[in-house]
C-alpha positions as CSV (number, residue, x, y, z in Angstrom):
1,M,-97.1,166.3,14.3
2,S,-99.1,165.7,11.1
3,A,-97.4,164.2,8.1
4,A,-96.2,166.6,5.4
5,A,-98.5,166.8,2.4
6,P,-97.1,165.1,-0.7
7,N,-95.3,167.3,-3.2
8,P,-97.1,167.1,-6.6
9,S,-93.8,167.8,-8.3
10,H,-92.4,164.5,-6.9
11,S,-95.3,162.2,-7.8
12,L,-94.6,159.4,-10.2
13,L,-96.3,159.3,-13.6
14,A,-98.4,156.3,-14.6
15,V,-97.3,154.4,-17.7
16,G,-100.8,154.3,-19.2
17,P,-101.0,158.1,-19.9
18,L,-97.4,158.1,-21.1
19,R,-98.2,155.4,-23.7
20,A,-101.3,157.4,-24.8
21,F,-99.0,160.5,-25.1
22,E,-96.5,158.6,-27.2
23,A,-99.2,157.2,-29.5
24,V,-100.7,160.7,-30.1
25,A,-97.2,162.2,-30.6
26,R,-96.3,159.5,-33.1
27,R,-99.5,159.6,-35.1
28,L,-100.2,163.4,-34.5
29,S,-103.8,162.2,-34.3
30,F,-106.0,161.4,-31.3
31,R,-108.1,159.1,-33.6
32,G,-105.0,157.3,-34.8
33,A,-103.7,156.8,-31.3
34,A,-107.0,155.4,-30.2
35,E,-106.9,152.8,-33.0
36,D,-103.3,151.8,-32.1
37,L,-104.2,151.5,-28.4
38,H,-107.6,149.8,-29.0
39,L,-109.3,152.6,-26.9
40,T,-112.0,155.1,-27.7
41,Q,-110.9,158.6,-28.8
42,P,-112.5,160.2,-25.7
43,A,-110.5,157.8,-23.5
44,V,-107.3,158.9,-25.1
45,S,-108.2,162.6,-24.7
46,R,-108.9,162.1,-21.0
47,Q,-105.6,160.4,-20.5
48,I,-103.7,163.2,-22.2
49,K,-105.7,165.9,-20.3
50,G,-104.9,164.1,-17.0
51,L,-101.2,164.0,-17.9
52,E,-101.1,167.7,-18.8
53,D,-102.8,168.5,-15.5
54,E,-100.4,166.4,-13.6
55,L,-97.4,168.0,-15.4
56,G,-98.8,171.5,-15.4
57,A,-97.9,171.8,-19.0
58,V,-99.7,171.7,-22.4
59,L,-98.3,168.9,-24.5
60,F,-100.3,169.3,-27.8
61,V,-101.7,172.2,-29.8
62,R,-105.1,170.9,-30.9
63,G,-106.3,172.2,-34.2
64,T,-109.4,171.5,-36.2
65,R,-107.6,169.2,-38.6
66,K,-104.2,168.6,-37.1
67,V,-102.4,168.0,-33.8
68,E,-98.9,169.4,-33.1
69,L,-96.5,169.0,-30.2
70,T,-95.7,171.9,-28.0
71,G,-92.1,172.5,-26.8
72,A,-93.0,170.7,-23.6
73,G,-94.5,167.8,-25.5
74,A,-91.4,167.5,-27.7
75,A,-89.1,167.5,-24.7
76,L,-91.2,164.8,-23.0
77,L,-91.3,162.7,-26.1
78,Q,-87.5,162.5,-26.2
79,V,-87.6,160.7,-22.9
80,V,-90.8,158.7,-23.2
81,A,-90.2,157.2,-26.7
82,P,-86.9,155.3,-25.8
83,F,-88.3,154.5,-22.3
84,L,-91.4,152.7,-23.8
85,A,-89.2,151.0,-26.4
86,Q,-86.9,149.6,-23.7
87,L,-89.9,148.6,-21.6
88,D,-91.5,146.8,-24.5
89,S,-88.2,145.0,-25.4
90,T,-87.7,143.9,-21.8
91,V,-91.2,142.6,-21.5
92,H,-90.9,140.7,-24.7
93,Q,-87.6,139.1,-23.6
94,L,-89.1,138.1,-20.3
95,R,-92.2,136.5,-21.9
96,S,-90.0,134.8,-24.5
97,R,-87.7,133.5,-21.8
98,E,-90.6,132.1,-19.9
99,R,-92.1,130.4,-23.0
100,R,-88.7,129.0,-24.0
101,A,-87.6,128.0,-20.5
102,P,-85.9,124.6,-21.2
103,V,-87.0,121.3,-19.8
104,A,-84.1,120.3,-17.5
105,V,-83.2,116.6,-17.5
106,T,-80.4,114.9,-15.5
107,T,-79.3,111.4,-16.3
108,F,-76.1,109.3,-16.5
109,A,-73.8,109.7,-19.4
110,S,-74.3,106.3,-21.1
111,F,-78.1,106.6,-20.9
112,A,-77.9,110.0,-22.5
113,S,-75.6,108.9,-25.3
114,L,-77.1,105.6,-26.1
115,W,-80.8,106.0,-25.5
116,L,-82.0,109.6,-25.0
117,L,-80.0,111.6,-27.5
118,P,-80.6,109.3,-30.5
119,R,-84.4,109.7,-30.0
120,L,-84.4,113.4,-29.3
121,T,-84.6,114.3,-32.9
122,G,-88.1,112.9,-33.1
123,F,-89.2,115.1,-30.2
124,Q,-87.6,118.2,-31.7
125,R,-89.3,117.5,-35.0
126,T,-92.8,117.5,-33.3
127,H,-92.0,120.2,-30.7
128,P,-89.6,122.7,-32.2
129,D,-90.7,125.3,-29.7
130,I,-89.5,123.3,-26.6
131,D,-85.9,123.5,-25.6
132,I,-84.2,120.7,-23.6
133,R,-81.3,121.0,-21.2
134,I,-79.6,117.6,-20.5
135,S,-77.1,117.2,-17.7
136,A,-75.3,114.0,-18.3
137,T,-73.3,113.0,-15.2
138,D,-72.9,109.9,-13.1
139,A,-73.2,112.0,-10.0
140,L,-76.8,111.9,-8.7
141,A,-78.4,115.3,-8.5
142,A,-80.0,116.1,-5.1
143,L,-83.8,116.1,-5.0
144,D,-83.8,119.7,-3.8
145,E,-81.8,120.9,-6.9
146,P,-83.9,123.8,-8.2
147,E,-82.6,123.7,-11.8
148,V,-83.9,120.2,-12.5
149,D,-87.3,119.1,-13.7
150,L,-86.9,115.4,-13.9
151,A,-84.2,112.6,-13.8
152,L,-83.8,109.4,-15.7
153,R,-82.3,107.0,-13.2
154,Y,-81.1,103.5,-13.0
155,C,-81.7,101.7,-9.7
156,R,-83.6,99.0,-7.8
157,P,-87.3,99.6,-7.1
158,K,-86.7,100.0,-3.4
159,D,-84.3,102.9,-4.0
160,V,-86.6,104.9,-6.3
161,P,-88.0,108.3,-4.9
162,A,-91.7,108.5,-4.3
163,G,-93.7,109.6,-7.3
164,S,-91.4,108.0,-9.8
165,Q,-92.6,106.1,-12.9
166,P,-91.0,103.0,-14.3
167,L,-89.7,103.2,-17.8
168,F,-88.4,99.7,-18.5
169,S,-86.6,96.8,-16.9
170,E,-82.9,95.8,-17.2
171,V,-82.0,93.0,-19.5
172,L,-78.5,92.0,-20.3
173,T,-77.5,90.2,-23.6
174,P,-74.2,89.3,-25.3
175,V,-73.6,91.4,-28.4
176,A,-70.9,91.6,-31.1
177,S,-70.3,93.2,-34.4
178,P,-71.1,91.2,-37.6
179,E,-67.5,91.6,-38.7
180,L,-66.2,89.9,-35.5
181,L,-68.6,87.0,-36.0
182,R,-67.5,86.5,-39.5
183,R,-63.9,86.2,-38.3
184,Q,-64.6,84.0,-35.3
185,R,-67.5,81.6,-34.8
186,L,-69.8,82.3,-31.9
187,E,-72.8,80.0,-32.0
188,T,-72.9,78.6,-28.4
189,P,-71.7,80.0,-25.1
190,A,-68.8,77.5,-25.2
191,D,-67.5,79.4,-28.2
192,L,-66.8,82.4,-25.9
193,A,-63.6,80.6,-25.0
194,R,-62.2,81.9,-28.4
195,H,-63.2,85.5,-27.8
196,T,-62.2,88.6,-25.8
197,L,-64.9,89.8,-23.4
198,L,-65.6,93.5,-22.9
199,E,-66.2,94.0,-19.2
200,E,-67.7,97.0,-17.4
201,D,-65.3,97.7,-14.6
202,D,-67.7,99.1,-12.0
203,A,-67.8,98.9,-8.2
204,R,-71.5,99.8,-7.8
205,Q,-74.1,97.2,-6.7
206,S,-75.4,96.8,-10.2
207,A,-72.0,95.4,-11.3
208,A,-72.9,92.0,-9.9
209,Y,-75.5,91.7,-12.6
210,L,-73.6,93.7,-15.4
211,S,-70.6,91.5,-15.0
212,W,-69.7,88.8,-17.5
213,R,-68.9,86.5,-14.6
214,H,-72.6,86.5,-13.6
215,W,-73.7,85.7,-17.1
216,L,-71.1,82.9,-17.5
217,R,-72.3,81.3,-14.3
218,E,-75.9,81.5,-15.6
219,R,-75.4,80.4,-19.2
220,A,-72.0,79.0,-20.0
221,P,-70.3,75.7,-19.3
222,A,-68.7,75.5,-15.8
223,G,-65.1,76.8,-15.8
224,L,-65.2,78.5,-19.1
225,A,-62.4,81.1,-19.5
226,P,-62.4,83.6,-22.4
227,R,-59.4,84.2,-24.5
228,G,-58.9,87.6,-22.8
229,W,-60.6,90.6,-21.1
230,I,-60.8,94.3,-21.8
231,Y,-62.0,96.3,-18.8
232,L,-63.9,99.6,-19.4
233,N,-65.3,102.2,-17.1
234,F,-68.5,103.1,-18.9
235,T,-71.3,101.3,-20.7
236,Y,-70.9,103.5,-23.8
237,Q,-67.3,102.5,-24.0
238,Q,-68.3,98.8,-24.0
239,V,-70.7,99.5,-26.9
240,Q,-68.1,101.4,-28.8
241,A,-65.5,98.6,-28.4
242,A,-68.1,96.1,-29.5
243,L,-69.0,98.1,-32.6
244,A,-65.3,98.3,-33.4
245,G,-65.0,94.5,-33.3
246,Q,-62.7,94.5,-30.3
247,G,-64.7,91.8,-28.4
248,V,-68.0,90.6,-27.2
249,A,-69.9,92.9,-24.8
250,L,-72.5,92.0,-22.2
251,A,-74.8,94.9,-23.1
252,R,-77.8,96.5,-21.6
253,L,-80.4,95.5,-24.2
254,A,-82.4,98.8,-23.8
255,L,-79.3,100.8,-24.7
256,V,-78.2,98.8,-27.7
257,G,-81.6,98.2,-29.3
258,D,-81.0,100.8,-32.0
259,A,-77.7,99.2,-32.9
260,L,-79.4,95.8,-33.1
261,V,-82.2,97.1,-35.3
262,R,-79.6,98.6,-37.7
263,G,-77.6,95.4,-37.7
264,D,-74.5,97.2,-36.4
265,L,-74.5,94.7,-33.5
266,V,-75.8,91.2,-33.3
267,E,-77.2,89.0,-30.4
268,P,-75.3,85.8,-31.2
269,F,-77.5,83.7,-28.9
270,G,-80.8,85.6,-29.5
271,P,-83.4,85.9,-26.7
272,A,-82.1,82.7,-25.2
273,G,-78.9,84.5,-24.2
274,R,-80.6,87.3,-22.2
275,V,-80.6,87.5,-18.5
276,A,-82.6,89.9,-16.3
277,S,-81.4,92.0,-13.3
278,P,-83.4,93.5,-10.4
279,F,-82.4,97.0,-11.6
280,G,-84.5,99.2,-13.9
281,Y,-84.9,102.6,-15.4
282,W,-87.1,105.2,-13.9
283,L,-88.5,108.7,-14.6
284,V,-88.1,110.6,-11.4
285,R,-90.1,113.8,-11.0
286,W,-88.4,116.6,-9.0
287,P,-90.3,117.8,-6.0
288,A,-89.6,121.5,-6.6
289,R,-90.3,121.5,-10.3
290,R,-92.9,123.8,-11.8
291,E,-95.6,122.1,-13.8
292,R,-96.0,123.5,-17.3
293,A,-97.1,122.4,-20.8
294,P,-93.5,121.8,-22.3
295,L,-92.6,119.6,-19.4
296,A,-95.8,117.6,-19.7
297,A,-95.2,117.2,-23.5
298,F,-91.7,116.0,-22.9
299,E,-92.8,113.5,-20.3
300,R,-95.5,112.1,-22.6
301,W,-92.9,111.6,-25.3
302,L,-90.5,109.9,-22.9
303,L,-93.1,107.5,-21.8
304,D,-94.1,106.6,-25.4
305,E,-90.5,106.0,-26.2
306,A,-90.0,103.9,-23.1
307,Q,-93.0,101.8,-24.1
308,A,-91.4,101.1,-27.4
309,T,-88.2,100.0,-25.7
310,G,-90.2,97.8,-23.3
311,S,-91.6,96.0,-26.3
312,L,-88.1,95.4,-27.5
313,L,-87.2,93.8,-24.2
314,A,-90.2,91.5,-24.4
315,G,-88.3,89.1,-26.7
316,A,-87.7,90.2,-30.2
317,A,-84.7,88.7,-31.9
318,F,-82.4,90.6,-34.2
319,T,-80.1,89.4,-37.0
320,P,-77.6,91.2,-39.2
321,D,-80.0,91.5,-42.2
322,E,-82.2,93.8,-40.2
323,A,-80.3,96.8,-41.3
324,R,-83.0,99.4,-41.7
325,P,-83.7,101.5,-38.6
326,A,-87.2,100.8,-37.4
327,R,-89.8,103.6,-36.9
328,P,-91.2,104.0,-33.4
329,G,-94.5,102.3,-34.4
330,E,-92.6,99.3,-35.8
331,L,-90.6,98.9,-32.6
332,H,-93.7,99.0,-30.6
333,A,-95.3,96.3,-32.7
334,R,-92.4,93.9,-32.5
């Protein structure tokens, strides 16, 4: 049995002729519609003639000096005008959403609070059209997570996923507030016996190097015991307690560099008090991410900021009179 012939009354109308129809109806001019659509006047006329043939109805009364809608044309315009307006609005939203699709970053909360967020204003100033989504959690996102573009992770080199890029190494250093040091002398490691130590209470592998006990074995006289301990869960809590003068923190130098530059914290022993760990900070590129210009711009900015932090780790000393925040170029030059 042969297939039934298509019914012309059920065929779908193409959008192109409808847009030409709306332009002529709005301008009541074939010439004006041609200008709006960046077409020639004969091309617009052909589209209208084809639409009329397909509908089996005359849409315009064509006069020598003017064009008027017929009853059929007016009825069609009531449907076509809002349809095209909704279509254009939806297309604009989709294009805007694609252009403004945020760069999605996952990292641990202390890194976001102490390193990433304080620097983000500089990126926003130079890239106001790029949105950033930061997921700050101590739970590691899976590498097949589709909503992630990159991660900023802290781990040993052997644990880094393939394709990752190093940001900077881990250096630990004692820090305290200037006010605390005015109240209680801290000139040599032996003076720590008079101070409360702020300890990160963490069961992960890195705790062996983040612990004051490791630093005391490396730098302090044997058997030294501090006046007391305050145990805290997170790095940013340690830093907050140190800023409040509640004790001496063994801080991650990369995460307190800004506070040292401002003079809010002080390294009482200078570079001589620093110890390194085998852990480091890495930029991890997600396997499923989609390469695009905003992501590339954000990565370039991250790597530039990381280079400035790496210069800080190379050995600059900070004292309380360095109270003015350094600009990125100055940090890089230290």
